[in-house]
N, C-alpha and C positions, 0 to 999 in steps of 0.2 A: 211261675210263668207270668202271673198277673203283674208282678213288679219288675218285669224285665227292663222296662224303660229306666226305672230308677237305678237298677243295678248297672246298666251301661253308663249312665251319666255319672254314677258314683265311681266308676273305674277310670275316669280321665286322669291323665298324668299331669305333672306340674306345668309343663309347657302349655298344655291346653288350658289349664286354669289361668295362666297369665294372659293367654290370647283371648280368653273369654271376657276379660276386663276391657278389651278394646271396644270402642263404640261400634255396635252393629255386629261384631264378630261373635258375641255370646249367642245371639239368635241363630247364627249360622251353625255354631257348634251344637246347639240344642236340636236343631232340625237334622243335622248329620247323625246325632245319636239316635234320634227317632227312626231315621231311615235304617240304621244298623239293626235296631230292635225289630223293625218291620221285617227285614230280610231274615233275621234269625227265627222269628216266629213262623214265617212262611216255610222256611226250610224244615223246621220241626214238624209243622202240620203235614207237609208233603211226605216226610219220612214216616210219620204215624199212619197216614192214609195208605202209603205203599205197603206197610207191614200188614194192615188189614186186608188189602187187596191180595197180597200173597197167600193169605189164608184161604181165599176162594178156591184155589186149585185143589186143596185137600178136601174142602167141602164138596166140590164137584166130583171128586173120586168117590166119596161116600155115597153121593147120589147115584152115580153110575153103577157102583157095586150093588145097589138096591134096585137096579133096573130103571133108573130115572133119567133115561136119555132125553125125554121130552123136556126136562128142565134146562138143558144146556143152552138153548137159544135165549131163554129168559135170563140165565145167569150171565151169558155173554153180553146181553144188552146192558145190564147193570155194571158189568166189568168195564165196558167201553166208556160209559158215562163217568165212572169213578176215575178211570185212567185219564180221561180228558180233564177232570177237575184237578187231579194231581199235577198234570203237566202245566195247567194254567197257573196254579199256585207256585210251582217250582220255578217257572220261567218269567213270571210277571214282573213288571217294573216295581222297584222298591219304594214307591211313594215319594219320588224325587223329581224335582224340576230344576234344571240348571238355568243359567242366565238366558241361553238362546232357545230353550225348549218351547215347543208350541203350547204346551199345557203347563201352567204354573200351579204349583201345589203350595198353599200357604200352611201356616201352623194349625189353623182350624181344620183344614182338610186332612192334615196328618193325624189329628185327633180322631177324625171319623174313620180314616183308613185303619188306625190302630184298633178301633172298636170292631171293624170288620174282621181284622186278623184275630182278635179275641173270640169272635163268633166262630171263626174257622176252627179254633181249638175246641170249642164246644161241639162243633160238628164232628170232629175227630173222635170224641168220646161217644157220640151218637152212632157213628159208624161201627165202633167196637161193639156196642150193644146190639146193633142190627146183625153183625156177623155172628155174634154169640147166639142170637135167636135163630139164625139160619142154620148154624151148626147143630143146635139142639133139635130143630125140626128135621134135619137130615138124619141125625142119629136115631130119632124116634120114628121116622118115616111118615110123619103127618104134620100138616101145617106148613109144608114147604112152599106152596104157591103164595100163601099170605106173607111168609117171611121174605120171599124174593120180591113181592110187590112192595113191601115196606122198605127194602133196601133200594129198589129202583126209585121209589118216591123220594127217599132221602137224597139220592144222587142228583135228582132233578132240582130239588129245593136248594141243595148246597151249591150247585152250579149257578142257579139264579141269584142266590145271595152273593156269590163271588162276582157275578156280573155287575151288581150294584156298586161294588168297589171300583170297578173300571169306570163307571159313570162318574163317580166322585173325582177320580183322577183327570177325567176329561172335562170336568166342570159341568156335566149334564145335570147332576142332582146335587 
């Protein structure tokens, strides 16, 4: 996944190779390939996060079976925050600025956006670990509060990190 940009650029057809030799058009093609990579990464991250979120229903059943009704409001809070993150990632702008767009995104900004997208891949791995920890706590009947707090804290941090991406797109940072 780290080399996704290189793979997309390497898959250009012969027409694109010819057009890339036109003055100024090569930069356009490179930016377009980066936008495609950005979109693909975000779709992948959103899919991975959705898979983890889907696990929460089974974990909640385990908790309920053990008499853990009091945990449901806590898991619902984490679930809502994670669903918000998934929706933001899945529907966000692909790091693109057209000729008439209010916010222009240059190649340096695309590099930063690409770094944020890579960070989201790392967050997806962290969410898997958090859900694994929550599942283990639910199965053992201990440490559930700590596991839910860890999941909730991760959702807050990931949402904040993704917000920084939007700031880059708007030229704020």
